[in-house]
N, C-alpha and C positions, 0 to 999 in steps of 0.2 A: 440507459435512459428510458423512462416510461412517460406516458401521456400525463400522469398526475403532476409532473414537474414542468409542464409547459405553462409559461406565463405570457400574457399579452399586455403590451403597453401602447399607448397612443401618442404619436408625435404629429401634431397638427392635423389630426383626423386620419392619419395613416397608421394601420395596425402592424406592429412588429412583434413577432413571436420569438421567445427566448426559452431555451431549455437549460436546466441546471443539471450537470452530470453528477455521478456518485462522489466526485471529489469537490463538489461545490462550485465548479467552474461553469461559466455561462457559455452557451453556444447559440448563436443567432441564426434564424432562418435566412439564408443568403438572398433568396428572392425578395423577401420583405425589405431587407436593408437596401438592396439595389433599387427597388422601387422608390423608397423614400429619397434616395440620393439622385433620382432623376435619370437613371439608366433606362434607355428604351428597350434594350434586349437584356433582361436580367440574367438569363442563363449564360450568355456570352460574357457579361461583365464579371460574374463570379469566376468563370473559367479563365478569363484573361488576367484578372488583377489579383486573384487570391492564390497563393502557393498551395501545392497539394498537401503539405503537412499542416496547413491551417484550415482545412476543410474536410468534411467526410459526409458520406451519404447515410442518413438515418432512415433506414427502410423498416425499422421495427415499429414505427408509429404510423402505419398505413391508415389507421382509422382517422388520424388527424390531418395527414398530408396527402392522402390518396394512395393508390396502389404503388406508385413510383417512389414514394417517400419524398424526402426533401434534403437538399444540400445544406448542411450546417457549417457555419464558420465561427472560429474562435475570435478572441479579441484582436489578435494580430491580423486576421483576415478582415475583420471589421474596419480596422484602421487603413488597410490597403484600399478598400473600396472608398472610404472617406477621402483619402488623399488623391485618389484618381478621379473623383467626381468634380465636375465643373459647375455644379449647382451652388449658388451663393449660400444656401442654407446648410451646406455640408458642415461648416464650422459650428453652426448652432446645434446641429444634430450631434456632433462629436461632444460638445460641451454638455449637452443634455445627458448623453449616455455615460460619460466619464464622471460627471459630478453628482448625478442622482441615481441613475439606474444601476450601474455596476456596484457602487458602494452599498446600496441597499440589498442587492442580491447577495453580496458577500457577507453582509452583517446579519441578515435574517433568513437567507436561503431563498428569497424570492422578492419580486417587485410587486408592490400593491398599486395597481392602476385604479385611480379614483376619478369617477365622472361627476359632473355637476348634478346629475339626476340620482346619484347614489344616496340612500339615506344612511343613518348611523348603523342600523342593523346590518345592512349589506357590507358596509366598510368593515365592521367588526368581524363579520363572517369571513371576509377575505383575509383579514389579519390573522384570525384563528387558524385558518388553513395553512398559512405560511408558518405560523408558530409551531404547529404540529409537525410539519415537515422538518423544521429546524431541530426540534427536540429529538426526532427519530435519527437524524443525521448525527447529532451530538452523542446520542446513546451508542450509535455504531462506532464512532471514533473512540469513545471511552472504552468500549469492549475490546477494540483492537489494541489500544494502548495497554489495557490490562493483560491481554494475552502476551504481548511483547515483553512486559515487565516480568511475567511469570517465567518466560523463557530465559531471561538474563539474570534473574534473582539468584539462582544457585551459585553462579560464578561470582556475582557481586559480593556474596557473603564471604567468599574466600579472599577477597581483596587482591593484593598483588602476590598471589600464591605461586604463579608460574615463574620460578627462578631460572629455569633453563633458557639459554639464549635461543634455542630452537623452538621454544614454545611448547615443550613437552615436560612431563613430570613422571618420576618413577612411582611405582606402586607404594613404596615406603613413604615417599614425600606426600603422596595423595592421602594415605591413611592418616598422617599427622594432621592434615588440614580438614579432612572429612570428619574427624572425631570432634571438631568444633560444632558440627551439625548433628552428628549421631555418634555418641561415644562408643557404640559397639563396633564401629568400622575400623577394626585393626587391620594390619597388613595381611595376616593370615585369613581373616574374614573376607577381605576383598579378593584375594587369590582364590579362595574357596568358591565365592560367587561366580567369578569369571571362568574358573575351570568347570564348575557344574553346568554353566550355560553354554560351554563350548567356545569361549572366547580366548582361552589360553590352553595350551597343550596339557594333556593329562599328566605327563611327566615333564618336568622342567618349567620354565617360565616364559617360553616363547609364545607370542600371540598367534592365533590361527587366522586363516584368511577370512573367517566370519567376522573377526574384529578389525582386520586391516582394510577390507573392501569398503566398509562404510566410513572409515576414517576414525574409529574409536581408539585404536591402539596402533603403535608403530613398533617395529622390531629394531633394537639397538644392540651393539656389541661394544665391549670394552676395547679401547684402543691404546696401545703403548708403542711408542717409537714408530708410529705410522702403521702398525700392524694390528689387525683385529684379533682379539683373544677370546677364547671361550665360546659358549653358545649364545645365540641371541636372547634377549630378554625384552619384556614388554614395558612400554612407557605410554602413559595417557596423553592424548592430544587434548586441546582445549574443548573440542567437540565431544570427545570421549568422556571427559570428566563431567561435563554438563549432562550428557546422556546418562551416565552412571548415577549421578545425584538424583535426576528426575525419575529414573526408573526404579532404582534399588533403595533409595532413601525416602523420596517423596511418594513412590508408588504410582507415578503417573504413567499412563500408557504411551508408548512410543510408536510412531508410524513405521510400518514394515517397509524396509528399503528393498528395492528390486534386487533379486539375486541373493538375499540374505534371509535368515530366519531369526525371529525374535524370541 
């Protein structure tokens, strides 16, 4: 949270500050809410009536809340204070927050407090500020969704490719499906790439620890009558096939995993 996301609104002359976090969720300054609801000891009220999971100390905004920061409460904590209040206007406060303040925060990214003395230019300036924050947040969400889509797109292109009940695929099967993306990806080409990069043994078709540790390939053996026959051979995992597509077909950089070389 940063101080640019602090919004103030007025309830019968009482100032209540609310912060909107990176997920668009509102956090109220506990002291402000407790004062509106008539608690004489605001710190004690927040400590007694709000569960630990519904509050947190925001000490990063010391410029706004002083060096000690402020205790913030979420919606659940807000309702806890409202229900515990003996003040008659607690119901009115709840109706105000739930019917006007929270819907507008979720819809626009902020609440626009308007005073009788505000002229049209000031009201417009407040609205523009909230609009700009909303656009930035939507841009961030779109970018995140785009990154997630790029991550799953390679496997989505293969459809229901994984025929193995264990969720793995042989190199031969992988080649058949990968050629729908890149026609040069024959079985021998894939083996050549994996051997050259050290993911499969130089002789044979067994995966190396470099491929097994990050979960790209697994070692399997033919089984007949309950007995394992022959030498182990490599099969792609879901993660491994996705990694192979992104790195060797799309040419996208992969993050280096601890203990492995890329």
